[in-house]
TORKOL-4160 file (C-alpha; in steps of 0.2 Angstrom, whole numbers, padded with zeros to 4 digits, m for minus):
405
<pt num="1" X="m0076" Y="m0222" Z="m0065"/>
<pt num="2" X="m0084" Y="m0205" Z="m0068"/>
<pt num="3" X="m0075" Y="m0193" Z="m0080"/>
<pt num="4" X="m0083" Y="m0178" Z="m0074"/>
<pt num="5" X="m0068" Y="m0170" Z="m0064"/>
<pt num="6" X="m0055" Y="m0173" Z="m0077"/>
<pt num="7" X="m0067" Y="m0166" Z="m0090"/>
<pt num="8" X="m0069" Y="m0150" Z="m0080"/>
<pt num="9" X="m0049" Y="m0149" Z="m0078"/>
<pt num="10" X="m0050" Y="m0152" Z="m0096"/>
<pt num="11" X="m0062" Y="m0138" Z="m0101"/>
<pt num="12" X="m0052" Y="m0126" Z="m0089"/>
<pt num="13" X="m0035" Y="m0129" Z="m0096"/>
<pt num="14" X="m0044" Y="m0130" Z="m0115"/>
<pt num="15" X="m0052" Y="m0111" Z="m0110"/>
<pt num="16" X="m0034" Y="m0104" Z="m0105"/>
<pt num="17" X="m0027" Y="m0114" Z="m0120"/>
<pt num="18" X="m0040" Y="m0105" Z="m0132"/>
<pt num="19" X="m0035" Y="m0086" Z="m0124"/>
<pt num="20" X="m0016" Y="m0089" Z="m0126"/>
<pt num="21" X="m0019" Y="m0096" Z="m0145"/>
<pt num="22" X="m0031" Y="m0081" Z="m0148"/>
<pt num="23" X="m0018" Y="m0068" Z="m0140"/>
<pt num="24" X="m0006" Y="m0078" Z="m0151"/>
<pt num="25" X="m0016" Y="m0077" Z="m0168"/>
<pt num="26" X="m0018" Y="m0059" Z="m0165"/>
<pt num="27" X="0000" Y="m0055" Z="m0162"/>
<pt num="28" X="0006" Y="m0065" Z="m0176"/>
<pt num="29" X="m0007" Y="m0055" Z="m0187"/>
<pt num="30" X="m0002" Y="m0038" Z="m0184"/>
<pt num="31" X="0018" Y="m0045" Z="m0185"/>
<pt num="32" X="0012" Y="m0051" Z="m0202"/>
<pt num="33" X="0006" Y="m0035" Z="m0208"/>
<pt num="34" X="0019" Y="m0026" Z="m0201"/>
<pt num="35" X="0032" Y="m0037" Z="m0209"/>
<pt num="36" X="0024" Y="m0033" Z="m0227"/>
<pt num="37" X="0029" Y="m0016" Z="m0223"/>
<pt num="38" X="0044" Y="m0018" Z="m0217"/>
<pt num="39" X="0050" Y="m0029" Z="m0230"/>
<pt num="40" X="0040" Y="m0022" Z="m0245"/>
<pt num="41" X="0041" Y="m0003" Z="m0242"/>
<pt num="42" X="0043" Y="0004" Z="m0259"/>
<pt num="43" X="0031" Y="m0010" Z="m0268"/>
<pt num="44" X="0013" Y="m0011" Z="m0269"/>
<pt num="45" X="m0002" Y="0002" Z="m0262"/>
<pt num="46" X="0007" Y="0020" Z="m0260"/>
<pt num="47" X="m0001" Y="0020" Z="m0243"/>
<pt num="48" X="0011" Y="0007" Z="m0236"/>
<pt num="49" X="0023" Y="0022" Z="m0236"/>
<pt num="50" X="0014" Y="0033" Z="m0224"/>
<pt num="51" X="0007" Y="0052" Z="m0224"/>
<pt num="52" X="0024" Y="0061" Z="m0225"/>
<pt num="53" X="0026" Y="0052" Z="m0243"/>
<pt num="54" X="0008" Y="0056" Z="m0248"/>
<pt num="55" X="0011" Y="0074" Z="m0243"/>
<pt num="56" X="0027" Y="0076" Z="m0250"/>
<pt num="57" X="0019" Y="0069" Z="m0266"/>
<pt num="58" X="0009" Y="0084" Z="m0268"/>
<pt num="59" X="m0007" Y="0074" Z="m0267"/>
<pt num="60" X="m0025" Y="0085" Z="m0269"/>
<pt num="61" X="m0037" Y="0071" Z="m0263"/>
<pt num="62" X="m0036" Y="0061" Z="m0248"/>
<pt num="63" X="m0036" Y="0043" Z="m0253"/>
<pt num="64" X="m0052" Y="0032" Z="m0247"/>
<pt num="65" X="m0041" Y="0023" Z="m0236"/>
<pt num="66" X="m0040" Y="0038" Z="m0225"/>
<pt num="67" X="m0058" Y="0044" Z="m0226"/>
<pt num="68" X="m0068" Y="0042" Z="m0210"/>
<pt num="69" X="m0086" Y="0037" Z="m0210"/>
<pt num="70" X="m0095" Y="0052" Z="m0209"/>
<pt num="71" X="m0101" Y="0049" Z="m0192"/>
<pt num="72" X="m0083" Y="0049" Z="m0186"/>
<pt num="73" X="m0078" Y="0065" Z="m0193"/>
<pt num="74" X="m0069" Y="0079" Z="m0185"/>
<pt num="75" X="m0084" Y="0092" Z="m0188"/>
<pt num="76" X="m0097" Y="0079" Z="m0184"/>
<pt num="77" X="m0111" Y="0083" Z="m0174"/>
<pt num="78" X="m0127" Y="0078" Z="m0169"/>
<pt num="79" X="m0143" Y="0087" Z="m0175"/>
<pt num="80" X="m0159" Y="0088" Z="m0167"/>
<pt num="81" X="m0164" Y="0072" Z="m0177"/>
<pt num="82" X="m0149" Y="0063" Z="m0171"/>
<pt num="83" X="m0140" Y="0063" Z="m0187"/>
<pt num="84" X="m0125" Y="0068" Z="m0192"/>
<pt num="85" X="m0121" Y="0085" Z="m0196"/>
<pt num="86" X="m0105" Y="0095" Z="m0197"/>
<pt num="87" X="m0098" Y="0111" Z="m0189"/>
<pt num="88" X="m0084" Y="0124" Z="m0194"/>
<pt num="89" X="m0084" Y="0130" Z="m0178"/>
<pt num="90" X="m0069" Y="0126" Z="m0166"/>
<pt num="91" X="m0069" Y="0130" Z="m0146"/>
<pt num="92" X="m0054" Y="0134" Z="m0139"/>
<pt num="93" X="m0048" Y="0130" Z="m0120"/>
<pt num="94" X="m0036" Y="0136" Z="m0110"/>
<pt num="95" X="m0031" Y="0121" Z="m0099"/>
<pt num="96" X="m0027" Y="0123" Z="m0081"/>
<pt num="97" X="m0010" Y="0128" Z="m0078"/>
<pt num="98" X="0001" Y="0120" Z="m0065"/>
<pt num="99" X="0016" Y="0134" Z="m0062"/>
<pt num="100" X="0031" Y="0122" Z="m0054"/>
<pt num="101" X="0041" Y="0137" Z="m0050"/>
<pt num="102" X="0026" Y="0140" Z="m0037"/>
<pt num="103" X="0025" Y="0121" Z="m0033"/>
<pt num="104" X="0042" Y="0121" Z="m0027"/>
<pt num="105" X="0040" Y="0134" Z="m0016"/>
<pt num="106" X="0035" Y="0128" Z="0002"/>
<pt num="107" X="0023" Y="0146" Z="0004"/>
<pt num="108" X="0014" Y="0142" Z="m0012"/>
<pt num="109" X="0015" Y="0122" Z="m0014"/>
<pt num="110" X="m0005" Y="0120" Z="m0007"/>
<pt num="111" X="m0012" Y="0133" Z="m0018"/>
<pt num="112" X="m0003" Y="0125" Z="m0034"/>
<pt num="113" X="m0009" Y="0107" Z="m0027"/>
<pt num="114" X="m0026" Y="0112" Z="m0027"/>
<pt num="115" X="m0026" Y="0119" Z="m0046"/>
<pt num="116" X="m0017" Y="0101" Z="m0050"/>
<pt num="117" X="m0030" Y="0091" Z="m0040"/>
<pt num="118" X="m0046" Y="0099" Z="m0048"/>
<pt num="119" X="m0038" Y="0098" Z="m0065"/>
<pt num="120" X="m0035" Y="0081" Z="m0065"/>
<pt num="121" X="m0055" Y="0079" Z="m0056"/>
<pt num="122" X="m0062" Y="0089" Z="m0070"/>
<pt num="123" X="m0053" Y="0090" Z="m0087"/>
<pt num="124" X="m0040" Y="0075" Z="m0082"/>
<pt num="125" X="m0028" Y="0088" Z="m0093"/>
<pt num="126" X="m0017" Y="0102" Z="m0086"/>
<pt num="127" X="m0003" Y="0114" Z="m0095"/>
<pt num="128" X="0013" Y="0113" Z="m0084"/>
<pt num="129" X="0024" Y="0129" Z="m0087"/>
<pt num="130" X="0041" Y="0136" Z="m0077"/>
<pt num="131" X="0048" Y="0116" Z="m0077"/>
<pt num="132" X="0064" Y="0121" Z="m0078"/>
<pt num="133" X="0070" Y="0111" Z="m0092"/>
<pt num="134" X="0081" Y="0120" Z="m0104"/>
<pt num="135" X="0070" Y="0128" Z="m0118"/>
<pt num="136" X="0084" Y="0127" Z="m0131"/>
<pt num="137" X="0094" Y="0113" Z="m0128"/>
<pt num="138" X="0081" Y="0102" Z="m0123"/>
<pt num="139" X="0064" Y="0107" Z="m0129"/>
<pt num="140" X="0070" Y="0116" Z="m0145"/>
<pt num="141" X="0083" Y="0102" Z="m0148"/>
<pt num="142" X="0070" Y="0087" Z="m0146"/>
<pt num="143" X="0059" Y="0097" Z="m0159"/>
<pt num="144" X="0072" Y="0100" Z="m0173"/>
<pt num="145" X="0079" Y="0084" Z="m0171"/>
<pt num="146" X="0061" Y="0076" Z="m0172"/>
<pt num="147" X="0058" Y="0087" Z="m0188"/>
<pt num="148" X="0075" Y="0083" Z="m0196"/>
<pt num="149" X="0070" Y="0064" Z="m0193"/>
<pt num="150" X="0054" Y="0065" Z="m0203"/>
<pt num="151" X="0062" Y="0075" Z="m0216"/>
<pt num="152" X="0075" Y="0061" Z="m0221"/>
<pt num="153" X="0074" Y="0052" Z="m0237"/>
<pt num="154" X="0061" Y="0037" Z="m0233"/>
<pt num="155" X="0073" Y="0024" Z="m0236"/>
<pt num="156" X="0082" Y="0030" Z="m0223"/>
<pt num="157" X="0066" Y="0032" Z="m0210"/>
<pt num="158" X="0060" Y="0015" Z="m0217"/>
<pt num="159" X="0077" Y="0005" Z="m0208"/>
<pt num="160" X="0067" Y="0008" Z="m0192"/>
<pt num="161" X="0050" Y="m0003" Z="m0196"/>
<pt num="162" X="0048" Y="m0015" Z="m0185"/>
<pt num="163" X="0035" Y="m0030" Z="m0182"/>
<pt num="164" X="0040" Y="m0028" Z="m0164"/>
<pt num="165" X="0030" Y="m0018" Z="m0154"/>
<pt num="166" X="0044" Y="m0020" Z="m0138"/>
<pt num="167" X="0057" Y="m0014" Z="m0149"/>
<pt num="168" X="0069" Y="0000" Z="m0143"/>
<pt num="169" X="0064" Y="0010" Z="m0161"/>
<pt num="170" X="0050" Y="0007" Z="m0169"/>
<pt num="171" X="0044" Y="0018" Z="m0184"/>
<pt num="172" X="0026" Y="0017" Z="m0193"/>
<pt num="173" X="0011" Y="0027" Z="m0198"/>
<pt num="174" X="m0007" Y="0029" Z="m0194"/>
<pt num="175" X="m0012" Y="0024" Z="m0175"/>
<pt num="176" X="m0010" Y="0005" Z="m0177"/>
<pt num="177" X="m0008" Y="0001" Z="m0195"/>
<pt num="178" X="m0012" Y="m0018" Z="m0193"/>
<pt num="179" X="m0029" Y="m0014" Z="m0186"/>
<pt num="180" X="m0036" Y="0001" Z="m0192"/>
<pt num="181" X="m0051" Y="0000" Z="m0204"/>
<pt num="182" X="m0048" Y="0018" Z="m0208"/>
<pt num="183" X="m0029" Y="0027" Z="m0208"/>
<pt num="184" X="m0025" Y="0041" Z="m0198"/>
<pt num="185" X="m0015" Y="0056" Z="m0205"/>
<pt num="186" X="0000" Y="0052" Z="m0193"/>
<pt num="187" X="0018" Y="0045" Z="m0195"/>
<pt num="188" X="0026" Y="0041" Z="m0179"/>
<pt num="189" X="0044" Y="0035" Z="m0171"/>
<pt num="190" X="0043" Y="0025" Z="m0155"/>
<pt num="191" X="0058" Y="0025" Z="m0142"/>
<pt num="192" X="0057" Y="0014" Z="m0129"/>
<pt num="193" X="0065" Y="0022" Z="m0113"/>
<pt num="194" X="0065" Y="0010" Z="m0098"/>
<pt num="195" X="0072" Y="0020" Z="m0083"/>
<pt num="196" X="0085" Y="0019" Z="m0078"/>
<pt num="197" X="0089" Y="0023" Z="m0096"/>
<pt num="198" X="0105" Y="0012" Z="m0102"/>
<pt num="199" X="0112" Y="0021" Z="m0116"/>
<pt num="200" X="0122" Y="0006" Z="m0123"/>
<pt num="201" X="0107" Y="m0004" Z="m0121"/>
<pt num="202" X="0092" Y="0006" Z="m0127"/>
<pt num="203" X="0096" Y="0022" Z="m0134"/>
<pt num="204" X="0112" Y="0016" Z="m0144"/>
<pt num="205" X="0098" Y="0008" Z="m0157"/>
<pt num="206" X="0090" Y="0025" Z="m0160"/>
<pt num="207" X="0094" Y="0034" Z="m0176"/>
<pt num="208" X="0110" Y="0043" Z="m0173"/>
<pt num="209" X="0102" Y="0061" Z="m0179"/>
<pt num="210" X="0092" Y="0063" Z="m0162"/>
<pt num="211" X="0101" Y="0049" Z="m0150"/>
<pt num="212" X="0110" Y="0063" Z="m0139"/>
<pt num="213" X="0096" Y="0076" Z="m0139"/>
<pt num="214" X="0083" Y="0061" Z="m0136"/>
<pt num="215" X="0092" Y="0054" Z="m0123"/>
<pt num="216" X="0093" Y="0069" Z="m0113"/>
<pt num="217" X="0075" Y="0074" Z="m0117"/>
<pt num="218" X="0069" Y="0057" Z="m0110"/>
<pt num="219" X="0080" Y="0059" Z="m0094"/>
<pt num="220" X="0073" Y="0076" Z="m0092"/>
<pt num="221" X="0055" Y="0073" Z="m0094"/>
<pt num="222" X="0057" Y="0055" Z="m0082"/>
<pt num="223" X="0062" Y="0068" Z="m0069"/>
<pt num="224" X="0047" Y="0080" Z="m0072"/>
<pt num="225" X="0034" Y="0066" Z="m0072"/>
<pt num="226" X="0042" Y="0060" Z="m0053"/>
<pt num="227" X="0040" Y="0077" Z="m0048"/>
<pt num="228" X="0022" Y="0079" Z="m0054"/>
<pt num="229" X="0016" Y="0062" Z="m0048"/>
<pt num="230" X="0025" Y="0065" Z="m0030"/>
<pt num="231" X="0011" Y="0082" Z="m0031"/>
<pt num="232" X="m0003" Y="0071" Z="m0039"/>
<pt num="233" X="m0001" Y="0058" Z="m0025"/>
<pt num="234" X="0002" Y="0074" Z="m0012"/>
<pt num="235" X="m0014" Y="0080" Z="m0017"/>
<pt num="236" X="m0023" Y="0063" Z="m0015"/>
<pt num="237" X="m0019" Y="0061" Z="0003"/>
<pt num="238" X="m0005" Y="0048" Z="m0002"/>
<pt num="239" X="0009" Y="0047" Z="0007"/>
<pt num="240" X="0024" Y="0039" Z="m0003"/>
<pt num="241" X="0012" Y="0027" Z="m0013"/>
<pt num="242" X="0021" Y="0020" Z="m0028"/>
<pt num="243" X="0034" Y="0036" Z="m0028"/>
<pt num="244" X="0049" Y="0020" Z="m0021"/>
<pt num="245" X="0045" Y="0008" Z="m0035"/>
<pt num="246" X="0045" Y="0023" Z="m0049"/>
<pt num="247" X="0061" Y="0027" Z="m0045"/>
<pt num="248" X="0067" Y="0010" Z="m0043"/>
<pt num="249" X="0060" Y="0005" Z="m0059"/>
<pt num="250" X="0047" Y="0014" Z="m0073"/>
<pt num="251" X="0042" Y="0010" Z="m0088"/>
<pt num="252" X="0043" Y="0025" Z="m0101"/>
<pt num="253" X="0040" Y="0027" Z="m0121"/>
<pt num="254" X="0042" Y="0041" Z="m0131"/>
<pt num="255" X="0033" Y="0043" Z="m0146"/>
<pt num="256" X="0039" Y="0057" Z="m0160"/>
<pt num="257" X="0024" Y="0062" Z="m0170"/>
<pt num="258" X="0023" Y="0069" Z="m0186"/>
<pt num="259" X="0005" Y="0077" Z="m0195"/>
<pt num="260" X="0008" Y="0083" Z="m0211"/>
<pt num="261" X="m0002" Y="0096" Z="m0220"/>
<pt num="262" X="m0018" Y="0085" Z="m0228"/>
<pt num="263" X="m0028" Y="0092" Z="m0243"/>
<pt num="264" X="m0045" Y="0087" Z="m0234"/>
<pt num="265" X="m0043" Y="0088" Z="m0216"/>
<pt num="266" X="m0061" Y="0088" Z="m0214"/>
<pt num="267" X="m0062" Y="0071" Z="m0217"/>
<pt num="268" X="m0049" Y="0062" Z="m0207"/>
<pt num="269" X="m0040" Y="0064" Z="m0191"/>
<pt num="270" X="m0022" Y="0062" Z="m0185"/>
<pt num="271" X="m0025" Y="0052" Z="m0170"/>
<pt num="272" X="m0044" Y="0045" Z="m0166"/>
<pt num="273" X="m0053" Y="0048" Z="m0150"/>
<pt num="274" X="m0043" Y="0036" Z="m0135"/>
<pt num="275" X="m0037" Y="0037" Z="m0118"/>
<pt num="276" X="m0020" Y="0034" Z="m0114"/>
<pt num="277" X="m0014" Y="0017" Z="m0104"/>
<pt num="278" X="m0001" Y="0024" Z="m0090"/>
<pt num="279" X="0000" Y="0035" Z="m0076"/>
<pt num="280" X="0003" Y="0052" Z="m0085"/>
<pt num="281" X="0008" Y="0057" Z="m0100"/>
<pt num="282" X="0017" Y="0071" Z="m0106"/>
<pt num="283" X="0016" Y="0080" Z="m0121"/>
<pt num="284" X="0028" Y="0093" Z="m0131"/>
<pt num="285" X="0021" Y="0102" Z="m0144"/>
<pt num="286" X="0025" Y="0116" Z="m0157"/>
<pt num="287" X="0014" Y="0131" Z="m0160"/>
<pt num="288" X="0003" Y="0122" Z="m0171"/>
<pt num="289" X="m0014" Y="0116" Z="m0164"/>
<pt num="290" X="m0022" Y="0101" Z="m0167"/>
<pt num="291" X="m0022" Y="0092" Z="m0149"/>
<pt num="292" X="m0042" Y="0092" Z="m0144"/>
<pt num="293" X="m0050" Y="0087" Z="m0127"/>
<pt num="294" X="m0067" Y="0078" Z="m0125"/>
<pt num="295" X="m0075" Y="0089" Z="m0109"/>
<pt num="296" X="m0093" Y="0089" Z="m0105"/>
<pt num="297" X="m0099" Y="0082" Z="m0121"/>
<pt num="298" X="m0089" Y="0093" Z="m0132"/>
<pt num="299" X="m0071" Y="0094" Z="m0140"/>
<pt num="300" X="m0061" Y="0107" Z="m0136"/>
<pt num="301" X="m0046" Y="0113" Z="m0144"/>
<pt num="302" X="m0029" Y="0117" Z="m0134"/>
<pt num="303" X="m0023" Y="0132" Z="m0137"/>
<pt num="304" X="m0004" Y="0129" Z="m0132"/>
<pt num="305" X="0006" Y="0139" Z="m0122"/>
<pt num="306" X="0023" Y="0139" Z="m0130"/>
<pt num="307" X="0035" Y="0130" Z="m0122"/>
<pt num="308" X="0024" Y="0121" Z="m0110"/>
<pt num="309" X="0020" Y="0104" Z="m0107"/>
<pt num="310" X="0002" Y="0096" Z="m0107"/>
<pt num="311" X="0001" Y="0083" Z="m0095"/>
<pt num="312" X="m0014" Y="0069" Z="m0096"/>
<pt num="313" X="m0021" Y="0057" Z="m0083"/>
<pt num="314" X="m0019" Y="0039" Z="m0088"/>
<pt num="315" X="m0031" Y="0023" Z="m0087"/>
<pt num="316" X="m0017" Y="0019" Z="m0074"/>
<pt num="317" X="m0018" Y="0034" Z="m0062"/>
<pt num="318" X="m0038" Y="0034" Z="m0063"/>
<pt num="319" X="m0039" Y="0017" Z="m0058"/>
<pt num="320" X="m0024" Y="0021" Z="m0044"/>
<pt num="321" X="m0036" Y="0037" Z="m0040"/>
<pt num="322" X="m0051" Y="0025" Z="m0038"/>
<pt num="323" X="m0058" Y="0034" Z="m0049"/>
<pt num="324" X="m0054" Y="0051" Z="m0042"/>
<pt num="325" X="m0045" Y="0058" Z="m0056"/>
<pt num="326" X="m0049" Y="0056" Z="m0075"/>
<pt num="327" X="m0042" Y="0048" Z="m0089"/>
<pt num="328" X="m0052" Y="0056" Z="m0104"/>
<pt num="329" X="m0056" Y="0055" Z="m0122"/>
<pt num="330" X="m0042" Y="0065" Z="m0132"/>
<pt num="331" X="m0039" Y="0064" Z="m0152"/>
<pt num="332" X="m0030" Y="0075" Z="m0164"/>
<pt num="333" X="m0035" Y="0085" Z="m0181"/>
<pt num="334" X="m0025" Y="0090" Z="m0194"/>
<pt num="335" X="m0026" Y="0106" Z="m0205"/>
<pt num="336" X="m0023" Y="0108" Z="m0223"/>
<pt num="337" X="m0009" Y="0121" Z="m0222"/>
<pt num="338" X="0004" Y="0118" Z="m0210"/>
<pt num="339" X="0014" Y="0103" Z="m0203"/>
<pt num="340" X="0013" Y="0098" Z="m0183"/>
<pt num="341" X="0024" Y="0090" Z="m0171"/>
<pt num="342" X="0023" Y="0084" Z="m0156"/>
<pt num="343" X="0033" Y="0071" Z="m0143"/>
<pt num="344" X="0022" Y="0061" Z="m0131"/>
<pt num="345" X="0031" Y="0052" Z="m0116"/>
<pt num="346" X="0020" Y="0038" Z="m0109"/>
<pt num="347" X="0025" Y="0035" Z="m0090"/>
<pt num="348" X="0021" Y="0020" Z="m0078"/>
<pt num="349" X="0026" Y="0006" Z="m0068"/>
<pt num="350" X="0035" Y="m0008" Z="m0074"/>
<pt num="351" X="0024" Y="m0019" Z="m0087"/>
<pt num="352" X="0022" Y="m0032" Z="m0075"/>
<pt num="353" X="0016" Y="m0022" Z="m0064"/>
<pt num="354" X="m0002" Y="m0026" Z="m0057"/>
<pt num="355" X="m0011" Y="m0010" Z="m0054"/>
<pt num="356" X="m0026" Y="m0005" Z="m0043"/>
<pt num="357" X="m0033" Y="0005" Z="m0033"/>
<pt num="358" X="m0021" Y="0014" Z="m0019"/>
<pt num="359" X="m0027" Y="0004" Z="m0001"/>
<pt num="360" X="m0029" Y="0022" Z="0004"/>
<pt num="361" X="m0043" Y="0027" Z="m0006"/>
<pt num="362" X="m0053" Y="0013" Z="m0003"/>
<pt num="363" X="m0064" Y="0011" Z="0013"/>
<pt num="364" X="m0080" Y="0002" Z="0011"/>
<pt num="365" X="m0085" Y="0006" Z="0028"/>
<pt num="366" X="m0084" Y="0024" Z="0025"/>
<pt num="367" X="m0094" Y="0025" Z="0008"/>
<pt num="368" X="m0078" Y="0022" Z="m0003"/>
<pt num="369" X="m0080" Y="0006" Z="m0011"/>
<pt num="370" X="m0067" Y="0000" Z="m0024"/>
<pt num="371" X="m0072" Y="0006" Z="m0041"/>
<pt num="372" X="m0060" Y="m0005" Z="m0053"/>
<pt num="373" X="m0052" Y="m0021" Z="m0054"/>
<pt num="374" X="m0034" Y="m0024" Z="m0054"/>
<pt num="375" X="m0026" Y="m0022" Z="m0072"/>
<pt num="376" X="m0008" Y="m0027" Z="m0079"/>
<pt num="377" X="m0001" Y="m0027" Z="m0095"/>
<pt num="378" X="m0006" Y="m0045" Z="m0100"/>
<pt num="379" X="m0023" Y="m0040" Z="m0095"/>
<pt num="380" X="m0020" Y="m0026" Z="m0107"/>
<pt num="381" X="m0015" Y="m0036" Z="m0122"/>
<pt num="382" X="m0027" Y="m0050" Z="m0121"/>
<pt num="383" X="m0042" Y="m0035" Z="m0121"/>
<pt num="384" X="m0032" Y="m0030" Z="m0138"/>
<pt num="385" X="m0032" Y="m0048" Z="m0144"/>
<pt num="386" X="m0052" Y="m0050" Z="m0142"/>
<pt num="387" X="m0058" Y="m0032" Z="m0146"/>
<pt num="388" X="m0057" Y="m0017" Z="m0157"/>
<pt num="389" X="m0047" Y="m0006" Z="m0144"/>
<pt num="390" X="m0060" Y="0010" Z="m0148"/>
<pt num="391" X="m0061" Y="0024" Z="m0137"/>
<pt num="392" X="m0058" Y="0020" Z="m0119"/>
<pt num="393" X="m0067" Y="0004" Z="m0118"/>
<pt num="394" X="m0052" Y="m0006" Z="m0110"/>
<pt num="395" X="m0053" Y="0006" Z="m0093"/>
<pt num="396" X="m0072" Y="0003" Z="m0093"/>
<pt num="397" X="m0070" Y="m0015" Z="m0094"/>
<pt num="398" X="m0060" Y="m0014" Z="m0078"/>
<pt num="399" X="m0074" Y="m0004" Z="m0068"/>
<pt num="400" X="m0082" Y="m0010" Z="m0055"/>
<pt num="401" X="m0092" Y="0005" Z="m0050"/>
<pt num="402" X="m0095" Y="0019" Z="m0062"/>
<pt num="403" X="m0084" Y="0034" Z="m0056"/>
<pt num="404" X="m0099" Y="0044" Z="m0058"/>
<pt num="405" X="m0109" Y="0036" Z="m0046"/>
């Protein structure tokens, strides 16, 4: 009796098992590293305590673990011979501005939609003004609560360290401390804000000092996201689309970022180059510059508008728009004199939802081929388990046809 068919079945099962095991091993390694940080935050290397602790200790030299290789440093460029060079010039950019007061005016909506559409196609970024969120209670209140959290003594902040990446509240440092070869100059507090937000089940576990203001902020930014998504879909020529699904259930992660003053900012970054996994990201930042956007092969420093939100296209929206809108690389620089605070809200469909190009934007006969494979969060996790996650290679791994072709 031939065993070939059975062997084929066994091979397929084995491959699936190996993938599952690889994902489990990667997850367990990450958990083990973060568990060590959670259980032993005051023993061993001072690096495990985060950059706020390092900055407060008065260091004058950057620890080696934070020093980037020369080609990856913030001022690195390419000379005529292709070797890394450095430059101190900073090119600033005033991102396109979307005025929501005008967007809400039927007589001006079409013009604002054109601005939004052009920004998403060209920069992948824009700033939102006249959004209607209370400047004192919601915006200033959130930034103030964020500052107060990072001013807490280390033992109080360390209570929120967790090895569980899906925890409703999670405090940590760097970009991905369990995997980063070089640590980044950032501490963060991540808050899960699934909508509709159930304060008894989610927000109740957040730090008491920011619970109320962060809940109001999360609800306000979700509403703003929904309004911007409706406008983006209208600009794309999509009627309804995913709006109904988002109204029923949406994923929302809020990350509060602290970038303390750094003794040698030319050697490190607050956040490495990356694109965001989601539909839209809304960023509230203080008056200190730091956010940089890749545009036409150059890093441009965003000139912040006080009280405005910086909004960027995420990987999901690039896929959903079939490449019309761009999820671009961005990063964060730090400085030697002033701390910087930001609050990033990542909005998308629920994690289990498969995302692919909108049917309205795919028409093979009309020369509009499908440019991306479908994706979901499990696919993203499998990618992280098998690759280093650098830059935007995950999005590129989902491409069928380059969006520039």
